[in-house]
C-alpha positions in Angstrom: -27.3 -0.5 24.5 -24.2 1.4 23.3 -24.5 3.3 20.1 -24.5 0.9 17.1 -23.5 3.4 14.5 -19.9 4.5 14.2 -18.5 7.1 11.9 -19.2 4.8 8.9 -22.2 2.7 9.6 -22.5 -0.3 11.8 -19.5 -2.6 11.9 -18.3 -5.6 13.7 -17.1 -9.2 13.4 -19.6 -10.8 11.0 -21.8 -13.5 12.7 -20.5 -12.5 16.1 -21.1 -8.7 16.6 -22.9 -8.2 13.3 -25.4 -11.0 13.0 -28.1 -11.8 10.5 -30.7 -10.9 13.1 -29.1 -7.5 13.6 -28.8 -6.8 9.9 -32.4 -7.7 9.3 -33.7 -5.7 12.3 -31.7 -2.6 11.3 -33.1 -2.8 7.8 -36.7 -3.0 9.1 -36.0 -0.1 11.4 -34.4 2.0 8.6 -37.5 1.4 6.4 -39.8 2.6 9.1 -37.7 5.6 10.1 -37.2 6.8 6.6 -40.9 6.5 5.9 -41.7 8.5 9.0 -39.1 11.1 7.9 -41.1 11.6 4.7 -38.5 10.1 2.4 -41.0 7.9 0.6 -43.5 10.7 0.0 -46.5 8.4 -0.2 -45.2 6.1 -2.9 -44.0 2.5 -2.7 -40.4 2.7 -1.5 -37.4 1.2 -3.3 -33.9 0.3 -2.0 -30.6 -0.4 -3.8 -28.6 -3.1 -2.0 -24.9 -3.9 -2.8 -21.9 -5.5 -1.1 -18.2 -6.1 -1.2 -16.9 -9.7 -1.9 -16.6 -10.8 1.8 -18.0 -14.3 2.3 -20.1 -12.9 5.2 -21.7 -10.4 2.8 -23.7 -13.3 1.2 -25.8 -14.1 4.3 -25.9 -10.4 5.5 -27.2 -9.4 2.1 -29.9 -12.0 2.4 -30.8 -10.7 5.8 -31.0 -7.0 4.7 -33.0 -7.9 1.6 -35.4 -9.9 3.7 -35.8 -7.1 6.3 -36.5 -4.5 3.6 -38.9 -6.6 1.7 -40.8 -7.6 4.8 -41.3 -3.9 5.5 -42.8 -3.3 2.1 -39.7 -2.0 0.3 -39.0 -3.2 -3.2 -35.3 -4.2 -3.5 -32.9 -3.8 -6.4 -30.0 -6.1 -5.7 -26.9 -4.9 -7.5 -24.4 -7.5 -6.2 -20.7 -6.8 -5.7 -20.0 -3.1 -6.4 -18.1 -0.3 -4.7 -19.7 1.8 -2.0 -19.7 4.9 -4.2 -21.4 2.9 -7.0 -24.3 2.0 -4.6 -24.5 5.6 -3.5 -24.6 6.7 -7.2 -27.2 4.2 -8.2 -29.4 5.1 -5.3 -29.5 8.6 -6.6 -29.6 7.8 -10.3 -32.4 5.3 -10.0 -34.5 7.5 -7.7 -34.4 4.9 -4.9 -35.4 5.9 -1.4 -32.8 3.8 0.5 -29.3 2.6 -0.4 -27.6 -0.2 1.6 -23.9 -1.2 1.3 -22.5 -4.2 3.1 -18.8 -3.7 3.7 -16.2 -3.0 6.4 -14.1 -1.0 4.0 -10.4 -1.4 4.8 -11.0 -3.7 7.8 -9.9 -7.3 7.8 -12.0 -10.0 6.2 -13.8 -11.3 9.4 -15.4 -7.9 9.9 -18.4 -6.6 7.9 -20.7 -3.6 8.1 -24.0 -2.1 7.1 -24.1 1.4 5.7 -27.3 3.2 4.8 -27.9 6.0 2.3 -30.9 8.2 2.0 -32.6 9.3 -1.2 -30.0 10.9 -3.6 -27.3 8.6 -2.3 -26.4 10.7 0.8 -25.3 9.4 4.1 -27.8 9.5 6.9 -27.7 12.4 9.4 -26.8 11.5 13.0 -30.4 12.0 14.1 -31.7 9.5 11.6 -29.2 6.9 12.7 -30.1 7.5 16.3 -33.8 7.1 15.4 -33.1 3.8 13.6 -31.3 2.5 16.6 -34.2 3.5 18.8 -36.8 1.8 16.6 -34.5 -1.3 16.2 -34.3 -1.6 20.0 -38.0 -1.2 20.4 -38.7 -4.0 17.9 -35.9 -6.2 19.4 -37.5 -6.0 22.9 -40.9 -7.0 21.7 -42.8 -3.9 20.5 -44.8 -5.0 17.5 -44.4 -3.4 14.1 -46.8 -3.2 11.2 -46.1 -6.0 8.8 -47.6 -5.7 5.2 -49.1 -8.8 3.7 -50.2 -10.0 0.3 -49.3 -7.5 -2.4 -47.9 -5.1 0.3 -44.7 -7.0 0.7 -41.6 -5.8 -1.2 -40.4 -7.5 -4.3 -36.7 -8.4 -5.0 -35.1 -7.9 -8.4 -31.5 -8.4 -9.5 -30.4 -5.1 -11.2 -27.6 -6.3 -13.4 -27.3 -3.0 -15.3 -25.6 -1.3 -12.3 -22.1 -2.2 -13.4 -22.2 -0.6 -16.8 -24.3 2.3 -15.7 -21.8 3.2 -13.0 -18.8 2.9 -15.3 -20.6 5.0 -17.9 -21.1 7.7 -15.3 -17.4 7.7 -14.4 -16.3 8.0 -18.0 -18.8 10.8 -18.7 -17.4 13.1 -16.0 -13.7 12.7 -16.8 -12.2 16.0 -18.2 -10.0 14.1 -20.7 -9.0 10.7 -21.8 -6.0 8.7 -20.5 -4.6 7.6 -23.8 -0.8 7.0 -23.6 -0.8 6.3 -19.8 0.2 3.0 -18.2 -1.4 2.4 -14.9 -1.2 -0.3 -12.3 -4.3 -0.9 -10.2 -4.3 -2.6 -6.8 -8.0 -3.6 -6.1 -7.4 -5.1 -2.6 -9.4 -8.2 -3.8 -12.4 -6.0 -3.1 -15.5 -4.5 -4.6 -13.8 -2.6 -7.4 -11.9 -5.7 -8.7 -13.8 -5.6 -12.0 -15.2 -2.0 -12.0 -11.9 -0.1 -11.8 -9.9 -1.9 -14.5 -12.9 -1.7 -16.8 -13.2 2.1 -16.2 -9.5 2.8 -16.7 -9.5 0.7 -19.9 -12.5 2.4 -21.4 -10.9 5.7 -20.6 -7.9 4.8 -22.7 -5.2 3.7 -20.3 -3.1 0.6 -20.5 -3.9 -1.3 -17.4 -2.0 -3.8 -15.2 -4.0 -5.2 -12.3 -3.0 -6.8 -9.0 -5.2 -7.8 -6.1 -8.1 -8.3 -8.5 -9.0 -11.9 -7.8 -11.5 -11.8 -4.8 -12.5 -15.1 -3.4 -14.5 -13.9 -0.4 -11.6 -14.5 2.0 -8.7 -12.4 0.7 -10.1 -8.9 0.8 -7.5 -6.3 2.0 -5.1 -9.2 2.7 -1.6 -7.7 2.3 -2.8 -5.5 -0.6 -4.8 -2.4 -1.4 -4.5 1.1 0.1 -3.4 -0.2 3.5 -0.5 -2.2 2.1 1.2 -0.4 -0.8 4.3 -2.5 -1.0 3.0 -4.7 -3.9 1.8 -1.7 -5.8 5.1 0.1 -5.5 7.0 -2.9 -6.8 4.5 -3.5 -9.6 4.7 0.1 -10.9 8.5 -0.1 -11.1 8.5 -3.6 -12.6 6.1 -2.7 -15.4 7.5 0.8 -16.0 4.1 2.4 -15.3 3.3 6.1 -15.1 1.5 5.7 -11.8 -0.3 3.2 -9.6 -3.7 3.4 -7.9 -4.7 1.5 -4.8 -8.2 1.1 -3.4 -9.5 -0.4 -0.2 -12.1 -3.1 0.1 -15.1 -1.1 -0.8 -13.2 1.4 -3.1 -14.4 4.6 -1.4 -10.7 5.6 -1.1 -7.7 6.0 -3.3 -4.0 6.3 -2.7 -1.4 6.4 -5.4 2.3 5.8 -6.1 4.4 7.7 -8.7 6.6 6.1 -11.4 9.4 5.6 -9.0 7.1 3.8 -6.5 6.9 6.6 -4.0 3.6 7.0 -2.1 1.2 9.8 -3.0 -1.2 10.2 -0.1 -4.6 11.8 0.1 -3.3 15.2 0.9 -1.1 15.2 -2.2 -4.0 13.9 -4.3 -6.2 16.7 -3.0 -3.5 19.2 -3.8 -3.2 18.0 -7.4 -6.9 17.9 -8.0 -7.5 21.3 -6.3 -5.1 22.9 -8.8 -6.7 21.0 -11.7 -10.2 22.1 -10.7 -9.0 25.7 -10.0 -7.4 25.9 -13.5 -10.7 24.6 -15.0 -12.8 27.1 -13.0 -14.5 24.3 -11.1 -13.1 24.8 -7.6 -15.9 26.8 -6.1 -14.9 29.7 -3.8 -11.2 28.6 -4.4 -11.6 26.4 -1.3 -10.8 22.7 -0.5 -12.0 20.9 2.6 -9.7 18.7 4.7 -9.6 17.4 8.2 -7.6 18.1 11.3 -5.3 15.3 10.1 -4.3 17.1 7.0 -0.6 17.6 6.8 0.7 21.1 7.6 2.6 21.0 4.3 -0.8 20.7 2.5 -2.1 23.8 4.2 1.1 25.8 3.4 0.9 24.7 -0.3 -2.7 25.7 -0.6 -2.1 29.1 0.9 0.8 29.7 -1.5 -1.5 28.8 -4.4 -4.3 31.2 -3.2 -6.6 28.3 -2.1 -8.3 28.3 1.2 -8.2 25.1 3.4 -11.2 24.5 5.6 -10.6 21.7 8.2 -13.2 19.5 9.9 -13.2 16.6 12.3 -11.8 13.3 11.0 -14.3 11.4 8.9 -15.5 11.9 5.4 -19.0 12.5 6.6 -17.8 15.7 8.3 -16.0 16.8 5.2 -19.1 16.2 3.2 -21.3 18.1 5.7 -19.0 21.1 5.4 -18.9 20.9 1.6 -22.7 20.7 1.3 -23.3 23.5 3.8 -20.9 25.9 2.2 -21.2 24.9 -1.5 -17.6 23.6 -1.8 -16.7 21.3 -4.7 -13.7 19.3 -3.4 -12.7 17.8 -0.1 -11.2 14.7 1.5 -8.9 13.0 3.9 -5.2 12.1 4.1 -6.3 8.5 4.1 -7.5 8.8 0.5 -11.2 9.6 0.9 -11.7 12.2 -1.8 -15.1 13.7 -2.6 -15.8 15.6 -5.8 -19.3 16.8 -5.0 -20.3 17.7 -8.6 -20.0 14.0 -9.5 -20.3 11.9 -6.3 -22.1 12.1 -2.9 -19.4 10.2 -1.1 -15.7 9.3 -1.4 -15.1 7.5 -4.7 -11.7 5.8 -5.1 -12.2 4.9 -8.8 -13.3 8.4 -9.7 -10.4 9.9 -7.8 -7.9 7.7 -9.5 -9.3 8.5 -12.9 -9.2 12.2 -12.2 -5.6 12.0 -10.9 -4.5 10.1 -14.0 -6.4 12.6 -16.2 -4.4 15.4 -14.8 -1.2 13.6 -15.6 -2.4 12.9 -19.1 -3.6 16.5 -19.6 -0.4 18.2 -18.4 2.1 15.7 -19.7 3.9 16.1 -16.3 4.8 13.2 -14.1 2.7 12.4 -11.0 5.8 13.1 -8.9 6.1 16.6 -10.4 2.5 17.4 -9.9 2.5 16.1 -6.3 5.6 18.2 -5.7 3.3 21.2 -5.3 3.4 20.4 -1.6 6.1 19.1 0.8 4.9 16.7 3.4 6.2 17.5 6.8 7.2 14.4 8.8 4.1 13.0 10.4 4.0 9.9 12.7 0.8 8.0 13.4 0.7 5.3 16.1 -2.4 3.3 16.7 -2.7 2.2 20.3 -5.2 -0.8 20.6 -7.0 -2.3 23.6 -7.5 0.9 25.6 -10.5 2.8 26.9 -10.8 5.2 23.9 -13.7 7.0 25.5 -11.4 8.7 28.1 -9.1 10.4 25.6 -10.6 13.8 26.2 -11.0 13.5 30.0 -7.8 11.8 31.2 -5.7 14.4 33.2 -2.5 12.4 32.9 -2.9 12.3 29.1 -3.7 16.0 28.9 -0.5 16.8 30.8 1.6 14.7 28.5 0.1 16.3 25.4 0.8 19.8 26.9 4.4 18.9 27.5 4.7 17.5 23.9 3.2 20.7 22.4 5.7 22.8 24.4 8.6 20.7 23.1 7.4 21.0 19.4 6.6 24.7 19.6 5.3 26.3 16.4 7.0 23.8 14.1 4.8 20.9 14.9 1.5 19.7 16.5 -0.1 16.8 18.4 -3.5 15.2 17.8 -5.0 12.4 19.8 -8.3 10.9 18.8 -10.4 7.8 19.3 -11.1 5.6 16.2 -14.7 5.7 15.1 -14.6 2.2 13.7 -12.0 0.3 15.8 -11.2 -0.1 19.6 -8.1 2.0 19.5 -6.6 5.5 20.0 -4.7 7.2 17.3 -1.6 9.3 18.3 -0.4 11.7 15.6 2.6 13.9 15.9 3.9 16.3 13.2 7.3 18.0 13.4 9.9 19.5 11.1 12.3 16.6 12.1 11.1 13.0 11.7 13.2 11.7 14.6 11.6 14.2 16.9 8.2 13.3 15.7 8.9 9.6 16.3 10.2 10.2 19.8 7.3 12.4 20.9 4.8 10.0 19.4 6.4 7.0 21.1 6.3 8.7 24.5 2.6 9.7 24.0 1.7 6.2 22.9 3.2 4.8 26.1 1.2 7.3 28.2 -2.0 6.3 26.3 -1.3 2.6 27.1 -0.6 3.2 30.8 -3.3 5.8 31.4 -6.1 4.2 29.4 -5.2 0.6 29.4 
């Protein structure tokens, strides 16, 4: 069996790759592994279970709840809420397990299962590996202890989760948003009701798009992967800024008043300066990834802020932050972690803090984001190739070496396999956009021919 867990839980086409049986079995295995790991500490365990609005989330939620309850875990079912809300509630309610059913920015047919440990933290690799091992043992017939009678878990709908999460978001904001007009694109996803309510309570005038989930339209031409509608809406409504989330709202991208995109690097730059000015940027350091734009690094150096770079994936950013005590980190894609207030990327919190900086300074988002200049960066996704051979293919290595020689010190090349999709990402950065496009195109062709 290949490894089930990717960089962000277990994902696949719902009812094909990710079946009810798999979701149930993983939940039973997670309950057993976390009990063995000492998470439950001798008391009756509790789990928080949430989901995004995908139609498949309905039956997968039922499977997860059944698996946990059958293993003796009491379940608090919070319904449709963002991933960071489930993480927050797992910690705030003292639960032993958190489970989120979502495939984030993926298309509607996909879904995923993501586990959180006590405190709302993502599971370490070794725990995920152990869950897979136990799941496989159970799947192939090894019996497991099944509680009976009063030992089975009880299931409760926890309806207070919505208000409790929003109250948390408002409580940690440094200032109100009165006087701002904000357009929110909710991707027809998990934050369709949460984010508009939070911004409204914070004082902003709110216009929403992509906020009518029907179970089938999540991420469909909207949200953080499709900013065209948001750009147009911000200009049309004369808004100060726009915020876009993905399906589970663990990420945030923005557009300024002119409809220009503000990516995750720029958001990090704005928040880093805000937190530094407030004395909350511990060690004057921000954590990014190897995908961070070179312009971001240059800007942080100019401002006296150190940039620590990790492998791609918010879990690696978080690991670095926790290990070194850093307060802020994130990815160009819009995953931003403010560790004092969240255990994972939180798109709604990020958007609120970005808007708060605009309100506090009285400066436009474009002016604030102008602290850094994005160097041209071209990213090409090459699908349907053997992504496992990226690091070992000699032909590809030679092509990368040639590209690096051509770019010299003014650019860079990065090839990596996607952790959640069957594709290879080719990234080229250069001082000139046409050169970046040409080099990236050539490398993408080599990836297709060598790994296809």
